[in-house]
C-alpha positions in Angstrom: -28.9 -6.3 0.9 -26.4 -9.7 -0.7 -27.9 -12.1 2.1 -31.6 -11.5 1.4 -30.4 -11.2 -2.0 -32.1 -7.8 -3.2 -30.8 -6.0 -5.8 -32.1 -2.5 -3.9 -33.5 -1.0 -1.0 -36.9 1.5 -1.3 -37.4 3.4 1.3 -39.4 6.7 2.0 -38.5 6.7 6.1 -38.1 10.6 7.3 -35.0 9.2 9.3 -33.9 6.4 7.5 -33.3 8.6 4.4 -31.5 11.8 6.4 -29.1 8.6 7.7 -28.5 7.2 4.1 -28.7 10.3 2.2 -28.1 13.5 3.9 -31.3 14.7 2.7 -33.4 16.2 6.1 -37.2 16.8 6.3 -38.7 18.5 9.1 -40.8 16.7 11.8 -43.6 16.1 10.2 -42.3 18.0 7.1 -42.9 14.5 4.7 -46.7 15.1 5.5 -46.5 17.7 2.6 -43.4 16.9 1.0 -45.0 14.0 -2.0 -42.9 11.8 -2.6 -40.1 14.1 -1.6 -37.3 12.4 0.5 -38.0 8.8 -0.8 -34.8 6.9 -1.8 -33.2 3.9 -4.1 -30.4 2.6 -2.8 -28.3 0.1 -4.9 -25.3 -1.3 -5.3 -24.1 1.7 -7.3 -26.0 4.6 -6.9 -28.1 6.4 -4.6 -31.5 7.6 -5.9 -33.0 10.1 -4.0 -36.6 11.9 -5.5 -36.7 15.1 -4.5 -39.5 17.5 -7.1 -38.5 21.0 -7.6 -39.3 22.5 -4.3 -36.3 20.3 -3.0 -34.1 20.1 -5.6 -31.8 22.7 -4.8 -31.8 21.2 -1.0 -31.0 17.7 -2.5 -28.5 19.2 -4.5 -26.8 20.6 -1.9 -26.9 17.6 1.0 -26.5 14.6 -1.5 -23.8 15.9 -4.2 -23.5 12.4 -4.7 -27.1 11.0 -5.4 -29.0 10.4 -8.4 -31.5 13.3 -8.0 -35.3 12.4 -10.0 -38.4 14.5 -10.1 -40.4 12.9 -8.6 -43.9 14.7 -8.2 -47.1 13.4 -7.1 -46.7 10.5 -10.0 -44.1 8.0 -8.9 -45.9 5.2 -10.4 -45.6 6.2 -13.4 -41.6 7.0 -12.8 -40.7 4.0 -10.7 -40.2 1.7 -14.6 -37.1 4.5 -14.8 -36.4 4.6 -11.7 -35.9 1.2 -10.4 -34.7 0.2 -14.2 -31.9 -3.0 -13.6 -33.4 -4.4 -10.8 -34.9 -7.2 -10.2 -36.2 -7.6 -6.6 -36.3 -4.6 -4.4 -36.5 -4.5 -0.7 -39.4 -2.5 -0.2 -40.1 -0.4 3.3 -43.3 -2.1 4.8 -44.5 -0.9 7.6 -43.4 2.7 6.2 -45.3 2.5 2.5 -48.8 2.9 1.7 -50.6 -0.2 0.5 -52.2 1.9 -1.9 -49.1 2.9 -3.2 -47.4 -0.6 -2.8 -50.3 -1.8 -5.4 -49.4 0.9 -7.8 -45.7 0.5 -7.5 -45.9 -3.2 -8.8 -48.6 -3.0 -12.0 -46.4 0.3 -13.1 -43.0 -2.3 -13.3 -44.5 -5.9 -12.7 -40.7 -6.9 -13.6 -39.5 -5.6 -10.5 -40.2 -7.5 -6.9 -41.1 -5.7 -4.4 -40.1 -7.5 -1.0 -41.3 -6.6 2.3 -38.3 -5.9 4.6 -38.6 -4.2 8.5 -36.0 -2.8 10.3 -32.9 -3.0 8.3 -31.9 0.1 8.1 -33.5 1.0 11.6 -30.9 -1.8 13.1 -28.0 0.1 11.8 -29.1 3.5 13.4 -28.9 1.5 16.0 -24.9 1.7 16.6 -24.1 4.8 17.0 -20.8 6.0 15.6 -18.7 9.0 17.5 -20.2 12.4 16.1 -23.9 10.2 16.4 -23.3 10.3 19.9 -21.4 13.6 20.6 -24.6 15.1 18.6 -26.7 13.6 21.4 -24.9 14.7 24.1 -25.1 18.5 22.7 -28.6 18.3 22.1 -28.2 17.0 26.4 -26.5 20.1 27.0 -28.6 22.7 25.6 -32.2 20.7 27.6 -29.9 21.1 30.9 -29.6 24.5 30.6 -32.7 25.7 29.6 -34.0 23.8 32.1 -31.2 25.1 34.4 -32.8 28.7 33.5 -35.9 27.9 33.9 -35.6 27.6 37.5 -36.0 30.8 38.9 -39.9 31.2 37.4 -41.0 28.0 39.2 -43.1 29.2 41.5 -46.5 29.0 42.8 -49.7 30.3 40.8 -47.4 29.6 37.1 -49.3 28.1 34.9 -47.9 24.6 33.2 -48.7 26.3 29.5 -46.1 29.1 30.6 -42.7 27.3 32.4 -43.8 25.1 29.1 -43.0 28.1 26.5 -40.1 29.6 27.9 -38.4 26.4 28.0 -38.8 25.7 24.4 -37.9 30.1 24.4 -35.0 28.4 26.5 -34.1 25.7 24.5 -34.7 27.5 20.9 -32.6 30.9 21.5 -29.7 28.8 23.3 -28.6 26.4 20.7 -31.4 24.4 19.7 -32.7 23.6 15.2 -35.6 22.3 17.1 -37.4 20.8 19.9 -37.2 16.9 19.8 -41.1 16.8 21.0 -43.5 18.9 22.2 -42.3 19.9 25.4 -44.7 18.4 28.6 -44.8 20.2 31.9 -47.6 18.1 34.4 -48.2 19.4 37.8 -49.8 17.3 40.8 -51.9 14.8 39.9 -51.5 15.8 36.5 -48.0 14.3 37.0 -49.5 10.6 36.8 -49.8 11.2 33.2 -46.6 10.0 31.2 -47.5 11.7 28.0 -49.0 14.7 29.0 -49.6 18.0 27.7 -49.4 21.3 29.7 -52.3 23.5 30.3 -54.1 26.1 32.0 -53.4 24.6 35.5 -52.2 26.4 37.4 -48.8 24.8 39.7 -49.7 25.7 43.4 -46.9 25.0 46.9 -47.2 20.6 47.4 -47.5 19.4 44.6 -45.2 17.6 42.3 -44.1 19.0 38.8 -42.7 17.0 35.9 -40.9 18.0 33.1 -40.6 15.8 30.0 -38.3 17.7 26.7 -36.0 17.4 24.8 -33.7 19.7 22.3 -32.5 18.7 18.2 -29.1 19.6 17.6 -28.0 18.8 13.8 -30.2 16.1 13.9 -30.2 14.6 16.4 -31.7 14.6 19.8 -32.1 14.6 23.6 -34.8 13.2 26.1 -35.2 14.2 29.6 -37.6 13.4 32.3 -37.1 15.3 35.8 -39.0 15.5 39.0 -39.4 18.4 40.7 -40.4 19.3 44.5 -43.0 23.4 44.3 -42.4 24.0 47.9 -42.3 22.1 51.1 -42.2 18.3 49.2 -44.8 15.7 50.7 -44.2 12.6 52.5 -45.9 11.0 50.1 -44.2 12.1 46.9 -40.9 11.9 48.2 -40.6 8.2 49.4 -41.9 7.6 45.3 -39.1 9.6 44.3 -36.2 7.9 46.6 -37.9 4.5 45.5 -37.6 5.9 41.5 -33.8 6.8 41.9 -33.5 4.1 43.9 -34.0 1.8 40.8 -32.7 4.3 38.6 -29.4 4.4 40.3 -29.9 0.0 39.9 -29.9 -0.5 36.5 -27.1 2.4 35.5 -25.1 0.1 37.9 -25.5 -2.5 36.3 -24.5 -1.9 33.2 -21.3 0.0 34.3 -20.6 -2.9 36.4 -21.2 -4.5 32.2 -19.5 -2.2 30.5 -16.5 -2.1 32.9 -16.0 -6.0 32.6 -17.3 -5.7 28.8 -20.1 -7.5 28.7 -23.8 -6.4 27.1 -26.3 -7.0 28.6 -30.2 -7.4 26.9 -32.1 -4.6 27.5 -34.9 -7.1 28.8 -32.1 -7.8 31.8 -31.6 -4.0 32.7 -35.3 -3.1 32.4 -35.8 -6.6 34.8 -33.3 -5.1 37.6 -34.8 -1.7 37.9 -38.4 -2.9 37.7 -37.9 -5.1 40.7 -36.8 -2.6 43.0 -39.9 -1.3 42.3 -42.0 -4.3 42.0 -40.8 -4.5 45.5 -41.7 -2.2 47.1 -45.0 -2.8 45.7 -45.5 -0.1 43.3 -45.1 -2.9 40.2 -48.6 -2.0 37.9 -48.1 1.5 38.3 -44.9 1.4 36.8 -46.3 0.1 33.1 -43.8 1.6 29.8 -40.6 0.0 29.7 -37.3 1.1 31.6 -36.0 3.1 28.4 -35.6 3.2 24.1 -33.2 4.3 22.0 -32.1 7.7 20.4 -30.6 10.1 17.5 -32.6 11.1 14.5 -36.1 9.8 15.9 -36.2 10.6 20.0 -37.8 6.2 19.7 -36.0 4.3 18.3 -34.0 0.6 19.0 -32.7 -0.5 21.1 -35.4 -1.0 23.4 -34.8 -1.3 27.4 -38.3 -3.1 28.9 -40.5 -6.4 29.2 -40.8 -7.3 25.2 -37.3 -6.0 24.8 -35.2 -8.5 23.7 -33.2 -11.6 24.8 -29.9 -10.2 22.9 -27.3 -7.7 24.0 -27.3 -4.2 23.3 -26.2 -3.1 20.1 -22.9 -1.1 20.6 -22.0 1.4 21.1 -24.9 2.5 21.7 -27.5 5.9 23.5 -30.4 4.7 25.7 -32.7 6.5 27.9 -33.4 5.0 31.9 -36.3 6.1 32.7 -38.2 4.3 35.9 -41.4 6.2 36.5 -44.5 5.5 39.2 -48.1 7.3 38.5 -50.8 6.9 40.9 -53.9 7.7 38.8 -54.9 11.3 39.9 -52.7 11.3 42.7 -49.3 12.1 41.5 -46.0 10.3 39.2 -42.6 10.5 39.6 -40.5 9.8 36.7 -36.4 10.6 36.3 -34.9 9.7 32.3 -31.1 10.3 31.5 -29.4 9.7 28.6 -27.6 6.9 28.7 -23.8 6.0 26.3 -23.0 2.5 26.1 -19.3 1.1 24.7 -18.1 -1.9 26.8 -15.3 -2.5 24.4 -13.9 0.8 25.6 -15.9 0.5 29.1 -18.4 3.0 27.9 -21.3 3.8 30.5 -21.8 7.3 31.1 -24.5 9.4 30.9 -25.1 12.0 29.2 -28.0 14.3 30.5 -25.9 15.7 33.2 -28.8 18.1 35.5 -28.6 17.3 38.9 -31.1 14.5 39.8 -30.7 14.6 43.3 -34.4 16.0 45.3 -34.8 19.3 43.9 -37.2 22.1 45.6 -38.5 25.1 43.4 -40.6 27.8 44.9 -40.2 27.2 48.7 -39.8 31.5 48.9 -43.5 31.5 47.7 
């Protein structure tokens, strides 16, 4: 704020609210919360907007903040809330243009300065307690998939497995899901972000799980591709190739951590991508290698072809998830979360579920 010459930061993004104030809204709750959860940080105070529905929660979670009772009347209250401020940085990517215009009219002496990425950059660097919470969420997800294994058999539907996996997470420590569970069988596994349906699992297919738990606000994210019955040679070949690409990236990260170095996300993506491209499957790996995770499922840093050439922030946590997708045929992805901190030589896989070829439902 001092470097940019502003004397306030106005934010509306749910994850940033929790990170800076402690006030927690559920996933999607911001759609009905009105202005509650919006905040103003200044050098001498934190102001949290909370109407009567959230007053008690705000007082409990943000004891050091000044609570402003705002209920769909922010422009009318804005002159009072921003009193004494000349230039206020505002989250331009998340504030509606109409709201922005009304605030300018309501307090013309307060200049709104559009900014992006300030808090997100801070969130990319994880404190030890944050990494512990992500690891706890990973442990819940690991245990849930392990508990689900006996239920995976030919004839069960994707939706049934997704519901059972969600139940296992919620009853073993998850306060919520990190995102909707994806369970995709056979040709459906070629959809990088597909939704489970009434389709029944068949012997000889791959079965892709993409899911995560949330613990104390922090999230996990894991993908495993399992084999229902005897694996097809084609699917096994793709699996080994994806596993080799992931291992190449993890080895490069471990080597960098051991040397106290931090590579760029673009460089690590290139290492994994080269393994897949050299085998002739470059185009079917269309997404980036990984993403940061924390209070949001997708946050900084990014590992991809368009990622920054700057060194990865540290300490941090991100996914490593190469994949190959053959439309209408099959798909394979393996995803793990990694805690990375070269200052102490750390490159630790937080996801513990085995990455080896796993066959399920073979007795059917």
